C-alpha positions in Angstrom: 109.9 77.7 110.8 106.8 75.4 110.7 103.5 77.0 109.9 100.0 75.7 110.2 98.5 76.0 106.8 94.8 74.9 106.3 94.6 71.7 104.2 92.4 73.5 101.7 95.2 76.0 101.1 98.2 73.7 101.3 98.6 73.3 97.5 98.2 77.0 96.8 100.7 77.8 99.6 103.2 75.3 98.2 102.8 76.6 94.6 103.4 80.2 95.7 106.3 79.5 98.0 108.0 77.3 95.4 108.1 80.4 93.2 109.3 82.7 96.0 111.9 80.2 97.2 113.5 80.2 93.7 113.6 84.0 93.7 115.1 84.2 97.2 117.7 81.6 96.3 118.7 83.6 93.2 118.3 87.2 94.4 117.8 87.4 98.2 118.6 85.2 101.1 117.2 82.7 103.6 115.9 85.4 106.0 113.8 86.9 103.2 112.6 83.4 102.3 111.4 82.7 105.8 109.6 86.1 106.1 107.9 85.6 102.8 106.7 82.2 103.9 105.2 83.9 107.0 103.4 86.4 104.8 102.0 83.7 102.4 101.0 81.6 105.4 99.2 84.5 107.0 97.3 85.0 103.8 96.5 81.3 103.5 95.0 81.3 107.0 92.6 84.3 106.3 89.0 83.4 105.9 88.3 83.5 103.0 91.8 83.4 101.8 92.6 86.1 99.2 95.1 83.6 97.7 92.1 81.9 96.1 91.8 84.8 93.7 94.6 85.4 91.2 97.6 83.4 89.9 100.4 82.1 91.9 103.1 84.1 90.1 101.2 87.4 90.9 100.9 86.4 94.6 104.6 85.4 94.7 105.8 88.6 93.2 103.5 90.7 95.5 104.6 88.8 98.6 108.3 89.4 97.7 107.6 93.1 97.1 105.5 93.5 100.3 108.2 92.1 102.5 110.9 94.0 100.5 109.0 97.3 100.9 108.8 97.0 104.7 112.6 96.1 104.8 113.8 98.7 102.2 114.8 96.1 99.7 115.1 98.7 96.9 117.7 100.7 98.9 121.1 100.1 97.2 122.9 100.6 100.5 121.1 97.4 101.8 122.4 93.9 101.2 120.7 92.3 99.5 118.9 94.9 97.5 116.5 94.6 94.5 114.3 97.0 92.6 110.6 96.3 92.2 111.1 96.2 88.4 113.5 93.2 88.9 110.9 91.4 91.1 108.1 91.9 88.6 110.3 91.0 85.6 111.5 87.8 87.2 107.9 86.7 87.8 106.7 87.9 84.3 104.0 90.2 85.5 103.1 93.9 84.9 104.4 96.3 87.5 101.0 97.8 88.1 99.5 94.3 88.8 102.3 93.5 91.3 102.0 96.9 93.0 98.3 96.6 93.4 98.5 93.0 94.8 101.4 94.1 97.1 99.3 96.9 98.4 96.4 94.4 99.0 98.8 92.2 101.0 100.1 95.1 103.1 96.6 96.3 103.9 95.3 92.8 104.7 98.2 92.1 107.1 98.5 95.6 108.4 102.1 95.9 107.1 103.2 99.5 107.6 106.6 101.0 107.4 108.7 99.7 110.2 106.1 97.1 111.2 108.1 95.1 113.8 106.1 91.9 113.0 107.2 92.0 109.4 110.8 93.4 109.8 113.6 90.9 109.1 115.2 89.8 112.3 118.6 91.2 111.2 117.0 94.6 110.9 115.0 94.7 114.1 117.6 96.6 116.1 117.6 99.4 113.5 113.8 99.6 113.6 112.8 102.6 115.7 109.3 101.3 116.5 110.8 98.3 118.3 112.2 100.6 120.9 109.1 102.8 121.4 107.1 102.4 124.5 104.0 104.2 125.9 104.9 105.5 129.3 102.1 107.5 131.1 100.6 108.4 127.7 104.0 109.5 126.2 105.9 107.7 123.5 109.4 107.1 124.8 112.5 105.5 123.2 113.2 102.9 125.8 116.9 103.0 125.0 117.0 106.5 126.5 115.0 105.6 129.6 116.6 105.0 133.0 118.0 101.4 133.4 115.3 100.5 136.0 112.5 101.4 133.5 114.3 99.4 130.8 114.4 96.4 133.1 110.7 96.7 133.8 109.9 97.0 130.1 112.1 93.9 129.4 110.2 92.0 132.1 106.9 92.7 130.4 108.0 91.4 127.0 
């Protein structure tokens, strides 16, 4: 997936994603790699970019953790899975530092639990927020709505 990265941030983006790519190659998968690139790209496009503060390895670890947290990476029933301590140990940073930077990323990008924009594509069908729709002021799981309502909703996407 190609992203538009400001020229001033291209070197920082490349440095961080080189680190995250190595982690994803060793511990995760291509789907995580692509989502982490989206996160780092979104941070690079912010004005001013928060990536200008701090080291690449801290941003790399925090980006992995932020995406992992939204996608339940620390749940052993998931494949792949990885505990935060493994992430932070891999990048050689303190857990408190990584947790704080991960929180900063999640707040900056409005990454909440089940955020459809930050959910891995393979997990979208299991994300309950993807199926929620506001109908006349009521939240409705569109999968339980009449077929004609589902068709109308699909037509609006």
